[in-house]
All heavy atoms as TSV, in Angstrom:
chain	resi	resn	atom	element	x	y	z
A	1	MET	N	N	2.686	-0.788	-9.732
A	1	MET	CA	C	1.396	-0.716	-9.100
A	1	MET	C	C	0.314	-1.064	-10.136
A	1	MET	O	O	0.509	-0.839	-11.320
A	1	MET	CB	C	1.109	0.689	-8.598
A	1	MET	CG	C	2.073	1.241	-7.552
A	1	MET	SD	S	2.339	0.264	-6.092
A	1	MET	CE	C	3.919	-0.418	-6.461
A	2	SER	N	N	-0.750	-1.619	-9.640
A	2	SER	CA	C	-1.868	-1.878	-10.504
A	2	SER	C	C	-3.134	-1.368	-9.865
A	2	SER	O	O	-3.238	-1.315	-8.631
A	2	SER	CB	C	-1.982	-3.407	-10.808
A	2	SER	OG	O	-2.212	-4.133	-9.622
A	3	GLN	N	N	-4.070	-0.989	-10.684
A	3	GLN	CA	C	-5.372	-0.546	-10.216
A	3	GLN	C	C	-6.420	-1.205	-11.080
A	3	GLN	O	O	-6.367	-1.173	-12.303
A	3	GLN	CB	C	-5.527	0.957	-10.284
A	3	GLN	CG	C	-4.749	1.662	-9.186
A	3	GLN	CD	C	-4.991	3.155	-9.198
A	3	GLN	OE1	O	-4.450	3.835	-10.068
A	3	GLN	NE2	N	-5.750	3.652	-8.237
A	4	ASN	N	N	-7.366	-1.854	-10.379
A	4	ASN	CA	C	-8.466	-2.559	-11.072
A	4	ASN	C	C	-9.707	-2.310	-10.229
A	4	ASN	O	O	-9.723	-2.595	-9.032
A	4	ASN	CB	C	-8.106	-4.048	-11.106
A	4	ASN	CG	C	-9.162	-4.866	-11.786
A	4	ASN	OD1	O	-10.334	-4.504	-11.802
A	4	ASN	ND2	N	-8.781	-5.994	-12.349
A	5	PRO	N	N	-10.763	-1.775	-10.829
A	5	PRO	CA	C	-11.958	-1.460	-10.087
A	5	PRO	C	C	-12.549	-2.667	-9.326
A	5	PRO	O	O	-13.171	-2.491	-8.310
A	5	PRO	CB	C	-12.959	-0.976	-11.168
A	5	PRO	CG	C	-12.117	-0.568	-12.303
A	5	PRO	CD	C	-10.880	-1.407	-12.235
A	6	GLY	N	N	-12.270	-3.874	-9.792
A	6	GLY	CA	C	-12.799	-5.083	-9.131
A	6	GLY	C	C	-11.903	-5.639	-8.062
A	6	GLY	O	O	-12.217	-6.644	-7.439
A	7	VAL	N	N	-10.751	-4.991	-7.820
A	7	VAL	CA	C	-9.806	-5.467	-6.790
A	7	VAL	C	C	-9.526	-4.363	-5.810
A	7	VAL	O	O	-9.169	-3.243	-6.197
A	7	VAL	CB	C	-8.494	-5.948	-7.477
A	7	VAL	CG1	C	-7.469	-6.407	-6.437
A	7	VAL	CG2	C	-8.735	-7.035	-8.478
A	8	CYS	N	N	-9.674	-4.645	-4.541
A	8	CYS	CA	C	-9.386	-3.683	-3.473
A	8	CYS	C	C	-10.095	-2.363	-3.715
A	8	CYS	O	O	-9.486	-1.267	-3.494
A	8	CYS	CB	C	-7.893	-3.493	-3.328
A	8	CYS	SG	S	-7.036	-4.973	-2.780
A	9	SER	N	N	-11.297	-2.381	-4.178
A	9	SER	CA	C	-12.088	-1.178	-4.407
A	9	SER	C	C	-11.422	-0.193	-5.366
A	9	SER	O	O	-11.670	1.002	-5.324
A	9	SER	CB	C	-12.396	-0.472	-3.079
A	9	SER	OG	O	-13.092	-1.331	-2.219
A	10	GLY	N	N	-10.542	-0.718	-6.217
A	10	GLY	CA	C	-9.885	0.151	-7.169
A	10	GLY	C	C	-8.672	0.861	-6.637
A	10	GLY	O	O	-8.057	1.656	-7.325
A	11	ASP	N	N	-8.274	0.596	-5.369
A	11	ASP	CA	C	-7.101	1.215	-4.792
A	11	ASP	C	C	-5.830	0.676	-5.463
A	11	ASP	O	O	-5.838	-0.461	-5.942
A	11	ASP	CB	C	-7.009	0.947	-3.282
A	11	ASP	CG	C	-8.140	1.643	-2.517
A	11	ASP	OD1	O	-8.589	2.701	-2.951
A	11	ASP	OD2	O	-8.532	1.101	-1.450
A	12	ALA	N	N	-4.784	1.458	-5.438
A	12	ALA	CA	C	-3.508	0.995	-5.994
A	12	ALA	C	C	-3.019	-0.186	-5.181
A	12	ALA	O	O	-3.003	-0.160	-3.949
A	12	ALA	CB	C	-2.480	2.134	-5.941
A	13	CYS	N	N	-2.635	-1.236	-5.898
A	13	CYS	CA	C	-2.122	-2.467	-5.249
A	13	CYS	C	C	-0.729	-2.782	-5.758
A	13	CYS	O	O	-0.312	-2.354	-6.823
A	13	CYS	CB	C	-3.046	-3.638	-5.594
A	13	CYS	SG	S	-4.675	-3.501	-4.916
A	14	ILE	N	N	-0.035	-3.599	-4.991
A	14	ILE	CA	C	1.276	-4.076	-5.355
A	14	ILE	C	C	1.133	-5.142	-6.441
A	14	ILE	O	O	0.392	-6.127	-6.242
A	14	ILE	CB	C	2.027	-4.669	-4.157
A	14	ILE	CG1	C	2.125	-3.663	-3.035
A	14	ILE	CG2	C	3.373	-5.187	-4.585
A	14	ILE	CD1	C	2.926	-2.440	-3.330
A	15	ARG	N	N	1.800	-4.941	-7.551
A	15	ARG	CA	C	1.764	-5.864	-8.688
A	15	ARG	C	C	0.323	-6.335	-8.918
A	15	ARG	O	O	-0.581	-5.538	-9.033
A	15	ARG	CB	C	2.712	-7.024	-8.488
A	15	ARG	CG	C	4.161	-6.587	-8.660
A	15	ARG	CD	C	5.151	-7.714	-8.474
A	15	ARG	NE	N	5.360	-8.018	-7.069
A	15	ARG	CZ	C	5.222	-9.235	-6.523
A	15	ARG	NH1	N	4.877	-10.262	-7.250
A	15	ARG	NH2	N	5.466	-9.404	-5.238
A	16	ASN	N	N	0.166	-7.655	-8.955
A	16	ASN	CA	C	-1.181	-8.207	-9.168
A	16	ASN	C	C	-1.693	-8.877	-7.886
A	16	ASN	O	O	-2.344	-9.898	-7.941
A	16	ASN	CB	C	-1.169	-9.199	-10.334
A	16	ASN	CG	C	-0.921	-8.523	-11.648
A	16	ASN	OD1	O	-1.489	-7.446	-11.888
A	16	ASN	ND2	N	-0.103	-9.083	-12.458
A	17	THR	N	N	-1.389	-8.280	-6.741
A	17	THR	CA	C	-1.844	-8.828	-5.464
A	17	THR	C	C	-3.073	-8.019	-4.985
A	17	THR	O	O	-3.488	-7.058	-5.634
A	17	THR	CB	C	-0.741	-8.710	-4.388
A	17	THR	OG1	O	-0.580	-7.313	-4.039
A	17	THR	CG2	C	0.565	-9.291	-4.856
A	18	CYS	N	N	-3.568	-8.394	-3.865
A	18	CYS	CA	C	-4.649	-7.656	-3.213
A	18	CYS	C	C	-4.085	-6.857	-2.025
A	18	CYS	O	O	-4.783	-6.544	-1.097
A	18	CYS	CB	C	-5.720	-8.593	-2.712
A	18	CYS	SG	S	-6.657	-9.333	-4.065
A	19	ILE	N	N	-2.823	-6.532	-2.074
A	19	ILE	CA	C	-2.170	-5.738	-1.029
A	19	ILE	C	C	-2.175	-4.289	-1.486
A	19	ILE	O	O	-1.452	-3.912	-2.406
A	19	ILE	CB	C	-0.728	-6.239	-0.757
A	19	ILE	CG1	C	-0.734	-7.715	-0.366
A	19	ILE	CG2	C	-0.101	-5.374	0.341
A	19	ILE	CD1	C	0.618	-8.334	-0.307
A	20	SER	N	N	-2.979	-3.509	-0.816
A	20	SER	CA	C	-3.133	-2.085	-1.177
A	20	SER	C	C	-1.938	-1.264	-0.695
A	20	SER	O	O	-1.447	-1.486	0.413
A	20	SER	CB	C	-4.412	-1.523	-0.568
A	20	SER	OG	O	-5.515	-2.176	-1.063
A	21	VAL	N	N	-1.551	-0.309	-1.494
A	21	VAL	CA	C	-0.464	0.580	-1.120
A	21	VAL	C	C	-0.813	1.335	0.179
A	21	VAL	O	O	0.022	1.475	1.059
A	21	VAL	CB	C	-0.143	1.590	-2.268
A	21	VAL	CG1	C	0.820	2.652	-1.830
A	21	VAL	CG2	C	0.387	0.829	-3.488
A	22	TRP	N	N	-2.048	1.785	0.290
A	22	TRP	CA	C	-2.427	2.552	1.474
A	22	TRP	C	C	-2.259	1.739	2.745
A	22	TRP	O	O	-1.968	2.302	3.820
A	22	TRP	CB	C	-3.836	3.149	1.373
A	22	TRP	CG	C	-4.945	2.156	1.453
A	22	TRP	CD1	C	-5.621	1.565	0.447
A	22	TRP	CD2	C	-5.567	1.669	2.673
A	22	TRP	NE1	N	-6.581	0.714	0.932
A	22	TRP	CE2	C	-6.550	0.777	2.302
A	22	TRP	CE3	C	-5.337	1.910	4.030
A	22	TRP	CZ2	C	-7.373	0.103	3.207
A	22	TRP	CZ3	C	-6.144	1.275	4.954
A	22	TRP	CH2	C	-7.136	0.361	4.549
A	23	VAL	N	N	-2.470	0.421	2.687
A	23	VAL	CA	C	-2.306	-0.447	3.841
A	23	VAL	C	C	-0.816	-0.417	4.279
A	23	VAL	O	O	-0.538	-0.285	5.484
A	23	VAL	CB	C	-2.763	-1.887	3.552
A	23	VAL	CG1	C	-2.359	-2.835	4.670
A	23	VAL	CG2	C	-4.263	-1.922	3.355
A	24	LEU	N	N	0.063	-0.531	3.341
A	24	LEU	CA	C	1.485	-0.485	3.661
A	24	LEU	C	C	1.866	0.872	4.234
A	24	LEU	O	O	2.667	0.946	5.207
A	24	LEU	CB	C	2.318	-0.795	2.420
A	24	LEU	CG	C	2.081	-2.201	1.802
A	24	LEU	CD1	C	2.856	-2.333	0.521
A	24	LEU	CD2	C	2.436	-3.296	2.795
A	25	VAL	N	N	1.336	1.918	3.665
A	25	VAL	CA	C	1.602	3.282	4.189
A	25	VAL	C	C	1.102	3.397	5.629
A	25	VAL	O	O	1.788	3.945	6.495
A	25	VAL	CB	C	0.966	4.357	3.280
A	25	VAL	CG1	C	1.033	5.738	3.930
A	25	VAL	CG2	C	1.594	4.351	1.908
A	26	SER	N	N	-0.066	2.855	5.884
A	26	SER	CA	C	-0.616	2.882	7.265
A	26	SER	C	C	0.293	2.152	8.239
A	26	SER	O	O	0.565	2.654	9.336
A	26	SER	CB	C	-1.999	2.248	7.282
A	26	SER	OG	O	-2.940	3.027	6.612
A	27	PHE	N	N	0.739	0.965	7.863
A	27	PHE	CA	C	1.637	0.226	8.761
A	27	PHE	C	C	2.946	0.953	8.965
A	27	PHE	O	O	3.501	0.981	10.076
A	27	PHE	CB	C	1.914	-1.179	8.210
A	27	PHE	CG	C	0.795	-2.144	8.450
A	27	PHE	CD1	C	0.307	-2.947	7.426
A	27	PHE	CD2	C	0.253	-2.308	9.688
A	27	PHE	CE1	C	-0.716	-3.837	7.641
A	27	PHE	CE2	C	-0.796	-3.215	9.951
A	27	PHE	CZ	C	-1.263	-3.989	8.905
A	28	ARG	N	N	3.436	1.568	7.912
A	28	ARG	CA	C	4.677	2.360	8.032
A	28	ARG	C	C	4.506	3.497	9.010
A	28	ARG	O	O	5.389	3.803	9.801
A	28	ARG	CB	C	5.069	2.873	6.648
A	28	ARG	CG	C	6.428	3.451	6.567
A	28	ARG	CD	C	6.703	3.886	5.153
A	28	ARG	NE	N	8.116	4.217	4.953
A	28	ARG	CZ	C	8.564	4.832	3.884
A	28	ARG	NH1	N	7.768	5.157	2.898
A	28	ARG	NH2	N	9.843	5.120	3.773
A	29	ARG	N	N	3.351	4.129	8.979
A	29	ARG	CA	C	3.082	5.239	9.915
A	29	ARG	C	C	2.991	4.749	11.355
A	29	ARG	O	O	3.166	5.517	12.295
A	29	ARG	CB	C	1.802	5.939	9.547
A	29	ARG	CG	C	1.941	6.773	8.300
A	29	ARG	CD	C	0.669	7.484	7.971
A	29	ARG	NE	N	0.844	8.253	6.754
A	29	ARG	CZ	C	-0.141	8.875	6.148
A	29	ARG	NH1	N	-1.349	8.887	6.658
A	29	ARG	NH2	N	0.102	9.515	5.049
A	30	LEU	N	N	2.663	3.463	11.513
A	30	LEU	CA	C	2.600	2.880	12.844
A	30	LEU	C	C	3.972	2.331	13.290
A	30	LEU	O	O	4.053	1.516	14.208
A	30	LEU	CB	C	1.530	1.760	12.886
A	30	LEU	CG	C	0.115	2.232	12.691
A	30	LEU	CD1	C	-0.823	1.023	12.516
A	30	LEU	CD2	C	-0.347	3.092	13.832
A	31	SER	N	N	4.996	2.783	12.597
A	31	SER	CA	C	6.399	2.430	12.904
A	31	SER	C	C	6.798	1.022	12.509
A	31	SER	O	O	7.766	0.475	13.035
A	31	SER	CB	C	6.702	2.681	14.392
A	31	SER	OG	O	6.502	4.024	14.690
A	32	MET	N	N	6.078	0.388	11.610
A	32	MET	CA	C	6.499	-0.891	11.110
A	32	MET	C	C	7.577	-0.644	10.051
A	32	MET	O	O	7.380	0.127	9.120
A	32	MET	CB	C	5.316	-1.661	10.490
A	32	MET	CG	C	5.692	-3.102	10.149
A	32	MET	SD	S	4.248	-4.054	9.584
A	32	MET	CE	C	3.403	-4.323	11.119
A	33	ASN	N	N	8.727	-1.240	10.233
A	33	ASN	CA	C	9.809	-1.017	9.284
A	33	ASN	C	C	9.695	-1.982	8.086
A	33	ASN	O	O	8.856	-2.870	8.069
A	33	ASN	CB	C	11.201	-1.113	9.982
A	33	ASN	CG	C	11.459	-2.489	10.533
A	33	ASN	OD1	O	11.153	-3.530	9.912
A	33	ASN	ND2	N	12.100	-2.538	11.685
A	34	GLU	N	N	10.557	-1.760	7.107
A	34	GLU	CA	C	10.459	-2.552	5.878
A	34	GLU	C	C	10.716	-4.029	6.138
A	34	GLU	O	O	10.063	-4.875	5.534
A	34	GLU	CB	C	11.404	-1.996	4.831
A	34	GLU	CG	C	10.920	-0.680	4.318
A	34	GLU	CD	C	11.674	-0.172	3.069
A	34	GLU	OE1	O	12.469	-0.946	2.497
A	34	GLU	OE2	O	11.409	0.982	2.683
A	35	SER	N	N	11.625	-4.357	7.040
A	35	SER	CA	C	11.880	-5.763	7.353
A	35	SER	C	C	10.611	-6.429	7.910
A	35	SER	O	O	10.286	-7.536	7.534
A	35	SER	CB	C	13.033	-5.853	8.355
A	35	SER	OG	O	13.269	-7.181	8.710
A	36	GLN	N	N	9.921	-5.738	8.796
A	36	GLN	CA	C	8.698	-6.269	9.348
A	36	GLN	C	C	7.619	-6.426	8.290
A	36	GLN	O	O	6.896	-7.417	8.281
A	36	GLN	CB	C	8.174	-5.360	10.476
A	36	GLN	CG	C	9.083	-5.382	11.699
A	36	GLN	CD	C	8.736	-4.282	12.696
A	36	GLN	OE1	O	8.552	-3.119	12.306
A	36	GLN	NE2	N	8.621	-4.660	13.971
A	37	LEU	N	N	7.521	-5.442	7.385
A	37	LEU	CA	C	6.530	-5.535	6.315
A	37	LEU	C	C	6.850	-6.754	5.439
A	37	LEU	O	O	5.932	-7.499	5.072
A	37	LEU	CB	C	6.532	-4.268	5.465
A	37	LEU	CG	C	5.878	-3.035	6.112
A	37	LEU	CD1	C	6.177	-1.790	5.295
A	37	LEU	CD2	C	4.389	-3.247	6.268
A	38	LEU	N	N	8.118	-6.926	5.099
A	38	LEU	CA	C	8.500	-8.084	4.252
A	38	LEU	C	C	8.246	-9.404	4.965
A	38	LEU	O	O	7.873	-10.388	4.326
A	38	LEU	CB	C	9.956	-7.944	3.800
A	38	LEU	CG	C	10.239	-6.785	2.856
A	38	LEU	CD1	C	11.745	-6.620	2.643
A	38	LEU	CD2	C	9.489	-6.931	1.550
A	39	ASN	N	N	8.445	-9.447	6.281
A	39	ASN	CA	C	8.125	-10.666	7.023
A	39	ASN	C	C	6.646	-10.933	7.090
A	39	ASN	O	O	6.202	-12.093	7.011
A	39	ASN	CB	C	8.698	-10.572	8.440
A	39	ASN	CG	C	10.185	-10.777	8.490
A	39	ASN	OD1	O	10.761	-11.478	7.658
A	39	ASN	ND2	N	10.833	-10.157	9.470
A	40	ASN	N	N	5.856	-9.876	7.244
A	40	ASN	CA	C	4.412	-10.041	7.338
A	40	ASN	C	C	3.752	-10.305	5.971
A	40	ASN	O	O	2.653	-10.858	5.892
A	40	ASN	CB	C	3.754	-8.810	7.955
A	40	ASN	CG	C	4.024	-8.732	9.419
A	40	ASN	OD1	O	4.183	-9.753	10.108
A	40	ASN	ND2	N	4.076	-7.542	9.963
A	41	TYR	N	N	4.392	-9.858	4.909
A	41	TYR	CA	C	3.907	-10.043	3.544
A	41	TYR	C	C	5.003	-10.721	2.713
A	41	TYR	O	O	5.659	-10.051	1.913
A	41	TYR	CB	C	3.497	-8.708	2.903
A	41	TYR	CG	C	2.336	-8.042	3.568
A	41	TYR	CD1	C	2.516	-7.066	4.555
A	41	TYR	CD2	C	1.032	-8.374	3.213
A	41	TYR	CE1	C	1.437	-6.454	5.171
A	41	TYR	CE2	C	-0.064	-7.750	3.816
A	41	TYR	CZ	C	0.163	-6.813	4.792
A	41	TYR	OH	O	-0.919	-6.186	5.383
A	42	PRO	N	N	5.225	-12.032	2.908
A	42	PRO	CA	C	6.356	-12.698	2.193
A	42	PRO	C	C	6.299	-12.638	0.701
A	42	PRO	O	O	7.312	-12.847	0.038
A	42	PRO	CB	C	6.314	-14.137	2.728
A	42	PRO	CG	C	5.031	-14.271	3.469
A	42	PRO	CD	C	4.477	-12.907	3.762
A	43	ILE	N	N	5.148	-12.362	0.140
A	43	ILE	CA	C	5.029	-12.257	-1.339
A	43	ILE	C	C	5.692	-10.973	-1.839
A	43	ILE	O	O	6.053	-10.882	-2.993
A	43	ILE	CB	C	3.559	-12.319	-1.751
A	43	ILE	CG1	C	3.468	-12.564	-3.257
A	43	ILE	CG2	C	2.789	-11.106	-1.344
A	43	ILE	CD1	C	2.082	-12.884	-3.736
A	44	LEU	N	N	5.891	-9.972	-0.957
A	44	LEU	CA	C	6.457	-8.726	-1.360
A	44	LEU	C	C	7.990	-8.785	-1.388
A	44	LEU	O	O	8.621	-9.548	-0.665
A	44	LEU	CB	C	6.056	-7.608	-0.396
A	44	LEU	CG	C	4.564	-7.283	-0.321
A	44	LEU	CD1	C	4.318	-6.147	0.666
A	44	LEU	CD2	C	3.998	-6.973	-1.664
A	45	THR	N	N	8.530	-7.907	-2.204
A	45	THR	CA	C	10.018	-7.745	-2.265
A	45	THR	C	C	10.368	-6.322	-1.859
A	45	THR	O	O	9.501	-5.444	-1.773
A	45	THR	CB	C	10.509	-7.973	-3.711
A	45	THR	OG1	O	9.994	-6.937	-4.543
A	45	THR	CG2	C	10.079	-9.333	-4.237
A	46	ALA	N	N	11.624	-6.093	-1.637
A	46	ALA	CA	C	12.102	-4.747	-1.318
A	46	ALA	C	C	11.773	-3.777	-2.463
A	46	ALA	O	O	11.435	-2.639	-2.213
A	46	ALA	CB	C	13.609	-4.755	-1.022
A	47	THR	N	N	11.832	-4.273	-3.670
A	47	THR	CA	C	11.481	-3.466	-4.853
A	47	THR	C	C	10.010	-3.066	-4.800
A	47	THR	O	O	9.674	-1.934	-5.130
A	47	THR	CB	C	11.809	-4.184	-6.142
A	47	THR	OG1	O	13.215	-4.467	-6.161
A	47	THR	CG2	C	11.419	-3.395	-7.368
A	48	ASP	N	N	9.161	-4.012	-4.377
A	48	ASP	CA	C	7.726	-3.685	-4.241
A	48	ASP	C	C	7.521	-2.538	-3.278
A	48	ASP	O	O	6.724	-1.631	-3.537
A	48	ASP	CB	C	6.940	-4.901	-3.767
A	48	ASP	CG	C	6.874	-6.035	-4.775
A	48	ASP	OD1	O	6.839	-5.755	-5.994
A	48	ASP	OD2	O	6.806	-7.174	-4.333
A	49	LEU	N	N	8.219	-2.584	-2.142
A	49	LEU	CA	C	8.058	-1.511	-1.161
A	49	LEU	C	C	8.587	-0.176	-1.707
A	49	LEU	O	O	7.952	0.848	-1.535
A	49	LEU	CB	C	8.777	-1.881	0.138
A	49	LEU	CG	C	8.184	-3.031	0.909
A	49	LEU	CD1	C	9.012	-3.302	2.191
A	49	LEU	CD2	C	6.721	-2.851	1.245
A	50	ALA	N	N	9.727	-0.238	-2.370
A	50	ALA	CA	C	10.258	0.989	-2.972
A	50	ALA	C	C	9.282	1.568	-3.975
A	50	ALA	O	O	9.070	2.783	-4.008
A	50	ALA	CB	C	11.608	0.695	-3.636
A	51	ASN	N	N	8.659	0.706	-4.755
A	51	ASN	CA	C	7.645	1.153	-5.720
A	51	ASN	C	C	6.408	1.734	-5.014
A	51	ASN	O	O	5.824	2.719	-5.460
A	51	ASN	CB	C	7.226	0.047	-6.658
A	51	ASN	CG	C	8.322	-0.332	-7.631
A	51	ASN	OD1	O	9.214	0.465	-7.929
A	51	ASN	ND2	N	8.294	-1.560	-8.113
A	52	ALA	N	N	6.036	1.147	-3.900
A	52	ALA	CA	C	4.890	1.649	-3.120
A	52	ALA	C	C	5.181	3.032	-2.593
A	52	ALA	O	O	4.346	3.955	-2.678
A	52	ALA	CB	C	4.550	0.706	-1.978
A	53	TRP	N	N	6.396	3.235	-2.053
A	53	TRP	CA	C	6.714	4.550	-1.512
A	53	TRP	C	C	6.843	5.577	-2.638
A	53	TRP	O	O	6.419	6.724	-2.450
A	53	TRP	CB	C	8.044	4.508	-0.739
A	53	TRP	CG	C	8.183	3.415	0.282
A	53	TRP	CD1	C	9.344	2.758	0.617
A	53	TRP	CD2	C	7.173	2.800	1.100
A	53	TRP	NE1	N	9.078	1.804	1.577
A	53	TRP	CE2	C	7.760	1.805	1.906
A	53	TRP	CE3	C	5.790	2.974	1.218
A	53	TRP	CZ2	C	7.073	1.008	2.807
A	53	TRP	CZ3	C	5.081	2.187	2.151
A	53	TRP	CH2	C	5.704	1.235	2.914
A	54	ALA	N	N	7.332	5.159	-3.782
A	54	ALA	CA	C	7.411	6.081	-4.937
A	54	ALA	C	C	5.998	6.459	-5.411
A	54	ALA	O	O	5.730	7.622	-5.733
A	54	ALA	CB	C	8.231	5.469	-6.057
A	55	ASP	N	N	5.099	5.459	-5.452
A	55	ASP	CA	C	3.753	5.715	-5.871
A	55	ASP	C	C	3.089	6.691	-4.896
A	55	ASP	O	O	2.371	7.597	-5.320
A	55	ASP	CB	C	2.947	4.392	-5.935
A	55	ASP	CG	C	1.558	4.572	-6.440
A	55	ASP	OD1	O	1.403	4.820	-7.669
A	55	ASP	OD2	O	0.614	4.481	-5.633
A	56	THR	N	N	3.321	6.514	-3.625
A	56	THR	CA	C	2.742	7.395	-2.612
A	56	THR	C	C	3.292	8.816	-2.749
A	56	THR	O	O	2.527	9.769	-2.592
A	56	THR	CB	C	3.058	6.837	-1.189
A	56	THR	OG1	O	2.493	5.536	-1.088
A	56	THR	CG2	C	2.455	7.718	-0.118
A	57	ALA	N	N	4.556	8.931	-3.091
A	57	ALA	CA	C	5.145	10.239	-3.276
A	57	ALA	C	C	4.544	10.925	-4.515
A	57	ALA	O	O	4.306	12.122	-4.528
A	57	ALA	CB	C	6.670	10.135	-3.408
A	58	ASP	N	N	4.289	10.127	-5.559
A	58	ASP	CA	C	3.753	10.668	-6.808
A	58	ASP	C	C	2.258	10.992	-6.689
A	58	ASP	O	O	1.773	11.930	-7.338
A	58	ASP	CB	C	3.959	9.690	-7.955
A	58	ASP	CG	C	5.388	9.541	-8.379
A	58	ASP	OD1	O	6.206	10.456	-8.065
A	58	ASP	OD2	O	5.711	8.559	-9.055
A	59	PHE	N	N	1.529	10.224	-5.911
A	59	PHE	CA	C	0.063	10.381	-5.776
A	59	PHE	C	C	-0.329	10.397	-4.299
A	59	PHE	O	O	-1.028	9.505	-3.834
A	59	PHE	CB	C	-0.673	9.268	-6.518
A	59	PHE	CG	C	-0.268	9.122	-7.956
A	59	PHE	CD1	C	0.620	8.135	-8.375
A	59	PHE	CD2	C	-0.756	9.996	-8.897
A	59	PHE	CE1	C	1.015	8.006	-9.684
A	59	PHE	CE2	C	-0.389	9.891	-10.238
A	59	PHE	CZ	C	0.505	8.882	-10.623
A	60	PRO	N	N	0.126	11.352	-3.531
A	60	PRO	CA	C	-0.116	11.325	-2.074
A	60	PRO	C	C	-1.577	11.360	-1.684
A	60	PRO	O	O	-1.970	10.774	-0.664
A	60	PRO	CB	C	0.631	12.579	-1.578
A	60	PRO	CG	C	0.767	13.462	-2.779
A	60	PRO	CD	C	0.822	12.543	-3.975
A	61	ASP	N	N	-2.400	12.020	-2.467
A	61	ASP	CA	C	-3.809	12.116	-2.111
A	61	ASP	C	C	-4.526	10.783	-2.159
A	61	ASP	O	O	-5.432	10.529	-1.350
A	61	ASP	CB	C	-4.517	13.082	-3.044
A	61	ASP	CG	C	-4.096	14.547	-2.837
A	61	ASP	OD1	O	-3.498	14.815	-1.782
A	61	ASP	OD2	O	-4.310	15.336	-3.745
A	62	GLU	N	N	-4.104	9.882	-3.039
A	62	GLU	CA	C	-4.773	8.580	-3.151
A	62	GLU	C	C	-4.673	7.797	-1.846
A	62	GLU	O	O	-5.663	7.280	-1.343
A	62	GLU	CB	C	-4.166	7.742	-4.283
A	62	GLU	CG	C	-4.634	8.160	-5.653
A	62	GLU	CD	C	-4.135	7.215	-6.737
A	62	GLU	OE1	O	-3.821	6.048	-6.431
A	62	GLU	OE2	O	-4.056	7.659	-7.885
A	63	SER	N	N	-3.480	7.705	-1.290
A	63	SER	CA	C	-3.311	6.997	-0.033
A	63	SER	C	C	-4.004	7.689	1.110
A	63	SER	O	O	-4.652	7.039	1.939
A	63	SER	CB	C	-1.812	6.812	0.298
A	63	SER	OG	O	-1.205	5.917	-0.585
A	64	GLU	N	N	-3.913	9.009	1.139
A	64	GLU	CA	C	-4.542	9.763	2.237
A	64	GLU	C	C	-6.060	9.546	2.249
A	64	GLU	O	O	-6.648	9.346	3.314
A	64	GLU	CB	C	-4.217	11.243	2.115
A	64	GLU	CG	C	-2.790	11.598	2.381
A	64	GLU	CD	C	-2.319	11.179	3.778
A	64	GLU	OE1	O	-3.094	11.275	4.739
A	64	GLU	OE2	O	-1.169	10.737	3.867
A	65	ILE	N	N	-6.665	9.590	1.079
A	65	ILE	CA	C	-8.105	9.405	0.982
A	65	ILE	C	C	-8.498	7.997	1.421
A	65	ILE	O	O	-9.439	7.804	2.201
A	65	ILE	CB	C	-8.619	9.720	-0.423
A	65	ILE	CG1	C	-8.493	11.222	-0.703
A	65	ILE	CG2	C	-10.041	9.236	-0.643
A	65	ILE	CD1	C	-8.668	11.626	-2.170
A	66	ALA	N	N	-7.761	6.997	0.942
A	66	ALA	CA	C	-8.063	5.613	1.279
A	66	ALA	C	C	-7.890	5.358	2.780
A	66	ALA	O	O	-8.717	4.693	3.416
A	66	ALA	CB	C	-7.188	4.667	0.461
A	67	ILE	N	N	-6.819	5.919	3.365
A	67	ILE	CA	C	-6.613	5.755	4.801
A	67	ILE	C	C	-7.753	6.384	5.577
A	67	ILE	O	O	-8.300	5.791	6.509
A	67	ILE	CB	C	-5.247	6.331	5.206
A	67	ILE	CG1	C	-4.106	5.461	4.648
A	67	ILE	CG2	C	-5.129	6.483	6.725
A	67	ILE	CD1	C	-2.722	6.123	4.748
A	68	ARG	N	N	-8.095	7.600	5.179
A	68	ARG	CA	C	-9.201	8.304	5.898
A	68	ARG	C	C	-10.485	7.552	5.770
A	68	ARG	O	O	-11.214	7.370	6.782
A	68	ARG	CB	C	-9.332	9.699	5.289
A	68	ARG	CG	C	-10.209	10.624	6.128
A	68	ARG	CD	C	-10.245	12.065	5.615
A	68	ARG	NE	N	-9.027	12.521	4.983
A	68	ARG	CZ	C	-8.916	12.847	3.688
A	68	ARG	NH1	N	-9.955	12.811	2.885
A	68	ARG	NH2	N	-7.768	13.283	3.206
A	69	GLU	N	N	-10.833	7.071	4.577
A	69	GLU	CA	C	-12.091	6.339	4.396
A	69	GLU	C	C	-12.107	5.060	5.189
A	69	GLU	O	O	-13.142	4.702	5.761
A	69	GLU	CB	C	-12.276	6.020	2.905
A	69	GLU	CG	C	-12.631	7.215	2.084
A	69	GLU	CD	C	-12.735	6.947	0.583
A	69	GLU	OE1	O	-12.335	5.840	0.158
A	69	GLU	OE2	O	-13.181	7.844	-0.157
A	70	ASN	N	N	-10.974	4.356	5.297
A	70	ASN	CA	C	-10.946	3.110	6.030
A	70	ASN	C	C	-10.886	3.329	7.525
A	70	ASN	O	O	-11.353	2.485	8.289
A	70	ASN	CB	C	-9.808	2.241	5.524
A	70	ASN	CG	C	-10.183	1.602	4.213
A	70	ASN	OD1	O	-10.858	0.586	4.185
A	70	ASN	ND2	N	-9.741	2.190	3.139
A	71	ASP	N	N	-10.357	4.452	7.946
A	71	ASP	CA	C	-10.387	4.798	9.391
A	71	ASP	C	C	-11.793	5.069	9.857
A	71	ASP	O	O	-12.133	4.832	10.996
A	71	ASP	CB	C	-9.460	5.988	9.684
A	71	ASP	CG	C	-8.008	5.630	9.739
A	71	ASP	OD1	O	-7.692	4.410	9.812
A	71	ASP	OD2	O	-7.159	6.544	9.734
A	72	GLU	N	N	-12.600	5.636	8.966
A	72	GLU	CA	C	-13.981	5.983	9.305
A	72	GLU	C	C	-14.855	4.713	9.442
A	72	GLU	O	O	-15.887	4.766	10.113
A	72	GLU	CB	C	-14.587	6.888	8.248
A	72	GLU	CG	C	-13.939	8.276	8.246
A	72	GLU	CD	C	-14.366	9.110	7.064
A	72	GLU	OE1	O	-15.109	8.653	6.184
A	72	GLU	OE2	O	-13.911	10.294	7.006
A	73	ASN	N	N	-14.450	3.646	8.806
A	73	ASN	CA	C	-15.252	2.420	8.866
A	73	ASN	C	C	-14.887	1.664	10.080
A	73	ASN	O	O	-14.767	1.142	10.843
A	73	ASN	CB	C	-15.036	1.543	7.616
A	73	ASN	CG	C	-15.591	2.222	6.388
A	73	ASN	OD1	O	-16.510	2.999	6.454
A	73	ASN	ND2	N	-14.989	1.980	5.264
């Protein structure tokens, strides 16, 4: 995961992409499976998703806050 204040509002992103971890978590909650995520984001690998889920487990508040803030907008 990478975090850069100038990219995705500083949210945790996959590698050096603009794909935020919280976005993947949101899609997963909407019942999108890993195969669908990989099809929708061909730049991602299964390892990227595993890292995203591990990051979410390690820092659950980060994704929750980002999801809540983006739901409000």
